[in-house]
C-alpha positions as CSV (number, residue, x, y, z in Angstrom):
1,X,37.8,-90.7,-37.4
2,X,39.9,-87.6,-36.6
3,X,43.4,-87.0,-38.0
4,X,45.8,-84.2,-37.4
5,X,47.1,-82.9,-40.6
6,X,50.2,-80.7,-41.3
7,X,49.4,-78.8,-44.4
8,X,52.4,-76.4,-44.9
9,X,55.0,-74.8,-42.5
10,X,53.2,-73.9,-39.2
11,X,49.9,-74.8,-40.7
12,X,47.8,-77.6,-39.2
13,X,44.2,-78.8,-38.8
14,X,42.1,-81.6,-37.6
15,X,39.8,-83.3,-40.1
16,X,37.3,-86.0,-40.3
17,X,38.3,-89.0,-42.4
18,X,36.9,-92.4,-43.3
19,X,38.6,-95.2,-41.4
20,X,41.1,-96.6,-43.9
21,X,41.1,-100.2,-45.1
22,X,44.4,-102.0,-44.7
23,X,46.1,-103.0,-47.9
24,X,47.5,-106.6,-48.3
25,X,50.2,-107.1,-45.8
26,X,49.1,-104.2,-43.7
27,X,47.0,-103.9,-40.5
28,X,44.7,-101.3,-39.2
29,X,45.7,-100.0,-35.7
30,X,43.4,-98.1,-33.4
31,X,46.0,-95.6,-31.8
32,X,46.0,-95.0,-28.2
33,X,48.8,-92.4,-27.7
34,X,51.3,-90.6,-29.8
35,X,54.0,-88.3,-28.5
36,X,55.7,-85.4,-30.3
37,X,59.4,-85.4,-30.7
38,X,61.8,-82.9,-32.2
39,X,61.6,-84.2,-35.6
40,X,57.8,-83.7,-35.6
41,X,58.3,-80.1,-34.7
42,X,60.9,-79.6,-37.5
43,X,58.4,-81.2,-39.9
44,X,55.7,-78.8,-38.6
45,X,58.1,-75.8,-39.4
46,X,59.0,-77.2,-42.7
47,X,62.7,-77.6,-41.9
48,X,63.1,-81.3,-42.2
49,X,64.4,-83.8,-44.8
50,X,62.5,-86.5,-46.7
51,X,58.9,-85.5,-46.0
52,X,55.8,-84.3,-47.9
53,X,52.8,-82.1,-47.2
54,X,50.0,-82.7,-46.5
55,X,50.7,-85.6,-44.0
56,X,49.5,-87.0,-40.9
57,X,52.5,-86.8,-38.4
58,X,53.3,-89.2,-35.6
59,X,55.7,-92.0,-35.2
60,X,56.0,-92.5,-31.4
61,X,52.8,-94.4,-30.7
62,X,51.0,-97.3,-29.1
63,X,47.6,-99.0,-29.9
64,X,45.8,-102.1,-30.7
65,X,45.3,-104.0,-34.0
66,X,41.6,-103.9,-35.1
67,X,41.7,-105.3,-38.7
68,X,44.2,-107.3,-40.8
69,X,44.7,-107.1,-44.5
70,X,45.1,-110.2,-46.6
71,X,48.2,-112.2,-45.9
72,X,48.5,-111.1,-42.3
73,X,48.3,-113.5,-39.3
74,X,44.7,-112.9,-37.7
75,X,46.4,-113.7,-34.3
76,X,47.4,-110.0,-34.2
77,X,43.9,-108.9,-33.9
78,X,43.1,-107.1,-30.7
79,X,46.9,-107.3,-29.6
80,X,48.6,-104.2,-28.1
81,X,51.3,-103.1,-30.4
82,X,53.7,-100.4,-31.4
83,X,55.8,-100.1,-34.6
84,X,58.9,-99.1,-36.6
85,X,58.4,-96.0,-38.7
86,X,60.9,-97.0,-41.4
87,X,59.6,-98.8,-44.5
88,X,62.6,-99.7,-46.7
89,X,62.5,-101.3,-50.1
90,X,63.9,-104.5,-48.7
91,X,66.3,-105.2,-51.6
92,X,68.8,-102.3,-51.7
93,X,72.3,-102.6,-50.3
94,X,71.3,-100.6,-47.2
95,X,68.3,-102.8,-46.6
96,X,70.3,-105.9,-47.0
97,X,72.9,-104.6,-44.4
98,X,70.0,-104.2,-41.9
99,X,70.1,-100.4,-42.2
100,X,66.6,-99.5,-43.8
101,X,66.9,-96.0,-42.4
102,X,69.5,-95.4,-45.2
103,X,67.3,-96.9,-47.9
104,X,67.2,-94.5,-51.0
105,X,63.6,-95.3,-51.5
106,X,62.7,-95.1,-47.8
107,X,59.1,-94.3,-46.7
108,X,58.6,-93.3,-43.1
109,X,55.3,-93.2,-41.2
110,X,54.6,-89.7,-40.1
111,X,56.8,-88.1,-42.8
112,X,56.1,-89.4,-46.2
113,X,53.3,-91.6,-45.3
114,X,50.4,-90.8,-42.9
115,X,51.4,-91.6,-39.2
116,X,49.8,-92.0,-35.8
117,X,48.3,-88.6,-35.0
118,X,44.9,-90.0,-35.8
119,X,42.3,-92.4,-34.3
120,X,43.4,-95.0,-36.8
121,X,46.4,-95.8,-38.9
122,X,47.6,-98.4,-41.3
123,X,51.0,-99.9,-41.1
124,X,52.9,-102.9,-42.6
125,X,52.4,-105.9,-40.3
126,X,56.2,-106.6,-40.5
127,X,56.9,-103.2,-38.8
128,X,54.8,-104.2,-35.7
129,X,56.0,-105.3,-32.3
130,X,53.7,-106.9,-29.7
131,X,53.5,-105.2,-26.3
132,X,53.0,-107.1,-23.1
133,X,49.6,-106.7,-21.7
134,X,50.9,-105.3,-18.3
135,X,52.6,-102.5,-20.0
136,X,50.3,-99.3,-20.1
137,X,49.8,-98.0,-23.6
138,X,50.6,-94.4,-22.4
139,X,54.0,-95.7,-21.3
140,X,54.4,-97.8,-24.5
141,X,54.2,-94.8,-26.8
142,X,57.8,-94.3,-25.7
143,X,59.2,-97.5,-27.1
144,X,60.4,-95.9,-30.3
145,X,62.4,-93.2,-28.7
146,X,63.9,-95.5,-26.0
147,X,64.8,-97.8,-29.0
148,X,66.7,-94.9,-30.6
149,X,68.5,-94.3,-27.2
150,X,69.4,-97.9,-26.8
151,X,70.7,-98.0,-30.3
152,X,72.9,-95.0,-29.7
153,X,74.4,-96.5,-26.6
154,X,75.1,-99.7,-28.3
155,X,76.5,-98.2,-31.5
156,X,79.0,-95.9,-29.7
157,X,80.2,-98.9,-27.8
158,X,79.5,-97.7,-24.2
159,X,81.2,-99.9,-21.6
160,X,80.1,-100.5,-18.0
161,X,81.8,-98.0,-15.8
162,X,82.5,-95.4,-18.4
163,X,81.6,-91.7,-17.6
164,X,78.9,-90.1,-19.8
165,X,77.6,-86.6,-20.3
166,X,74.6,-85.6,-22.2
167,X,74.1,-82.4,-24.1
168,X,70.3,-81.5,-24.3
169,X,67.8,-82.9,-21.8
170,X,64.7,-83.0,-24.0
171,X,62.8,-86.2,-24.5
172,X,65.5,-88.1,-26.3
173,X,68.5,-86.7,-24.0
174,X,66.5,-87.9,-20.9
175,X,66.2,-91.2,-22.7
176,X,69.8,-91.3,-23.5
177,X,71.2,-90.9,-20.0
178,X,68.8,-93.6,-18.7
179,X,69.7,-95.9,-21.5
180,X,73.4,-95.2,-20.7
181,X,72.8,-96.0,-17.0
182,X,71.0,-99.2,-17.9
183,X,73.9,-100.3,-19.8
184,X,76.3,-99.6,-16.9
185,X,77.5,-96.0,-17.8
186,X,78.0,-93.4,-15.0
187,X,76.3,-90.4,-16.1
188,X,78.2,-87.4,-14.7
189,X,76.5,-84.4,-16.1
190,X,73.6,-83.1,-18.3
191,X,73.5,-79.6,-20.1
192,X,70.1,-78.1,-20.9
193,X,68.8,-74.5,-21.1
194,X,65.3,-75.2,-19.9
195,X,65.2,-75.0,-16.0
196,X,62.2,-77.4,-15.8
197,X,64.0,-80.0,-17.9
198,X,67.1,-79.6,-15.8
199,X,64.9,-80.3,-12.8
200,X,63.7,-83.6,-14.3
201,X,67.3,-84.6,-14.9
202,X,68.3,-83.5,-11.4
203,X,65.4,-85.7,-10.2
204,X,67.3,-88.7,-11.6
205,X,70.3,-87.8,-9.5
206,X,72.4,-86.1,-12.2
207,X,74.5,-82.9,-12.1
208,X,73.0,-80.3,-14.4
209,X,74.1,-77.1,-15.9
210,X,72.4,-74.6,-18.1
211,X,72.8,-75.0,-21.9
212,X,74.8,-71.8,-22.5
213,X,78.0,-72.3,-24.5
214,X,80.8,-73.1,-22.2
215,X,78.8,-74.0,-19.1
216,X,79.4,-77.7,-19.3
217,X,83.1,-77.0,-19.9
218,X,83.4,-74.9,-16.9
219,X,81.7,-77.6,-14.7
220,X,84.1,-80.2,-16.1
221,X,87.2,-78.1,-15.6
222,X,86.2,-77.3,-12.0
223,X,85.3,-81.0,-11.3
224,X,87.8,-82.9,-13.4
225,X,86.4,-86.2,-12.0
226,X,83.2,-85.4,-14.0
227,X,85.0,-85.4,-17.4
228,X,83.3,-87.9,-19.5
229,X,84.6,-90.7,-21.7
230,X,81.5,-90.5,-23.9
231,X,79.2,-87.5,-24.7
232,X,75.8,-88.1,-26.2
233,X,74.8,-84.8,-28.2
234,X,71.0,-84.6,-28.3
235,X,70.4,-81.0,-28.8
236,X,71.2,-80.8,-32.5
237,X,72.9,-77.5,-32.4
238,X,76.4,-77.0,-33.8
239,X,77.4,-75.2,-30.5
240,X,76.5,-78.5,-28.6
241,X,78.8,-80.5,-30.9
242,X,81.6,-78.1,-30.2
243,X,81.1,-78.3,-26.5
244,X,81.0,-82.0,-26.6
245,X,84.4,-82.1,-28.2
246,X,85.7,-79.6,-25.7
247,X,84.6,-81.5,-22.5
248,X,85.2,-85.2,-23.5
249,X,88.5,-86.7,-22.5
250,X,91.3,-87.1,-25.0
251,X,90.7,-90.3,-27.0
252,X,86.9,-90.1,-26.0
253,X,83.8,-90.7,-28.2
254,X,80.9,-88.4,-29.1
255,X,77.6,-89.8,-30.3
256,X,75.5,-87.4,-32.3
257,X,71.9,-88.3,-31.9
258,X,69.9,-85.0,-32.1
259,X,70.0,-83.0,-35.3
260,X,68.4,-79.8,-36.8
261,X,68.8,-79.5,-40.6
262,X,68.3,-75.7,-40.4
263,X,71.1,-75.1,-37.9
264,X,74.6,-74.2,-39.1
265,X,77.4,-72.3,-37.3
266,X,81.3,-72.0,-37.4
267,X,83.0,-74.7,-35.6
268,X,86.6,-75.8,-34.6
269,X,86.9,-79.4,-35.9
270,X,90.7,-79.3,-35.1
271,X,89.7,-80.1,-31.6
272,X,88.6,-83.6,-32.7
273,X,92.0,-84.2,-34.4
274,X,94.2,-82.8,-31.6
275,X,92.3,-84.9,-29.0
276,X,92.1,-88.0,-31.3
277,X,88.2,-88.2,-30.7
278,X,85.7,-90.5,-32.4
279,X,82.5,-88.8,-33.7
280,X,79.7,-91.1,-34.6
281,X,76.2,-90.1,-36.1
282,X,73.4,-92.4,-35.1
283,X,70.0,-92.4,-36.9
284,X,66.8,-94.2,-36.0
285,X,65.9,-97.0,-33.7
286,X,68.3,-99.6,-35.3
287,X,66.1,-102.6,-34.7
288,X,66.1,-102.2,-30.9
289,X,62.4,-102.2,-30.5
290,X,62.2,-105.7,-28.7
291,X,64.9,-104.5,-26.3
292,X,63.1,-101.4,-25.6
293,X,59.9,-103.1,-24.9
294,X,61.7,-105.5,-22.5
295,X,63.4,-102.6,-20.7
296,X,60.2,-100.5,-20.3
297,X,58.3,-103.6,-19.2
298,X,60.8,-104.3,-16.4
299,X,60.6,-100.8,-15.2
300,X,64.3,-100.2,-15.6
301,X,63.6,-96.9,-17.4
302,X,61.1,-94.5,-16.1
303,X,59.4,-92.4,-18.8
304,X,56.5,-90.9,-16.8
305,X,58.6,-87.8,-15.8
306,X,59.1,-87.2,-19.5
307,X,55.3,-87.2,-20.5
308,X,54.6,-83.8,-19.1
309,X,51.7,-82.6,-21.2
310,X,48.7,-84.6,-22.5
311,X,46.3,-83.4,-25.0
312,X,43.4,-84.4,-27.2
313,X,43.7,-83.9,-31.0
314,X,41.4,-81.0,-31.0
315,X,44.0,-79.2,-28.8
316,X,46.7,-79.8,-31.3
317,X,47.6,-76.0,-31.6
318,X,48.2,-75.8,-27.9
319,X,50.2,-78.9,-27.9
320,X,52.4,-77.8,-30.7
321,X,53.0,-74.3,-29.2
322,X,53.9,-75.7,-25.9
323,X,56.3,-78.2,-27.4
324,X,57.7,-75.9,-30.0
325,X,58.6,-73.1,-27.5
326,X,59.3,-75.4,-24.5
327,X,57.1,-73.5,-22.3
328,X,55.2,-74.5,-19.1
329,X,58.0,-76.9,-18.2
330,X,57.4,-79.0,-21.4
331,X,59.6,-82.2,-21.9
332,X,57.1,-84.1,-24.1
333,X,53.6,-83.4,-25.4
334,X,51.5,-86.5,-26.2
335,X,48.2,-86.9,-27.8
336,X,45.5,-89.1,-26.2
337,X,43.3,-90.5,-28.9
338,X,39.5,-90.7,-28.3
């Protein structure tokens, strides 16, 4: 089989490997699609947390079960599936609270354990979620990022009718405002520096502005009716967090979803105090996989406009370059496995 390997910062190659045998409790999945997200790109650059080199990246995937390890229900064989990247210890306080993403001994597919940028991967059967047969596997590789977005919308307590703004219209930002709409939010504005990504957002009927500092604030100051109750910050830049605090209404809420561990900048946190704001960091899919599968299966969220660039594994350098530099109108690159 073929597998994409990240060796060291900005170094990758495709290698031939034997198809792995699943360990007890694991299954072997033939991967159909895997998309690249910002965390994969940070891993590629070597500016991430909790990872190792070399590693096969990939955690936004879909495929079919082809082999089951001992102790696994054979009914899974042949089933279309996706899965959770987080593998907690199961016994620590975080795992017992239902927050395995905070487990001190966390393993993550695509970061500390080989992931889905390969023809085949192994994964614990307990991490799997079955997909309906009518849902295309191409669409289904977006279950995980949609679960992240649905988790964020739920965790910030978005209420029907509340106004929402999104900072950053990459893959997760575009998921966030669709998830917010699905839950009854009124998305008033999206800020994004890449023109083609703004066009995608505008195609969903949202007012857009460039991602320069102060542009969203100018829009809201000119059109006070657009001032949001909730801002989802998906860019990961400190300037985006500052802008979110500036534009949200007094007493409003900010949900921090995107993050870049290498980015630091001076900020003015007194704004949060003066405006009595709530800032909430949200990490991971939060157990929202079944909801995300249901939403995608119903057609309530459209991910096709987000999947702008499709590649084979042998074209991985081009796929990474386009995604890393956001060129050629890229929103999301995805790999189609052979």
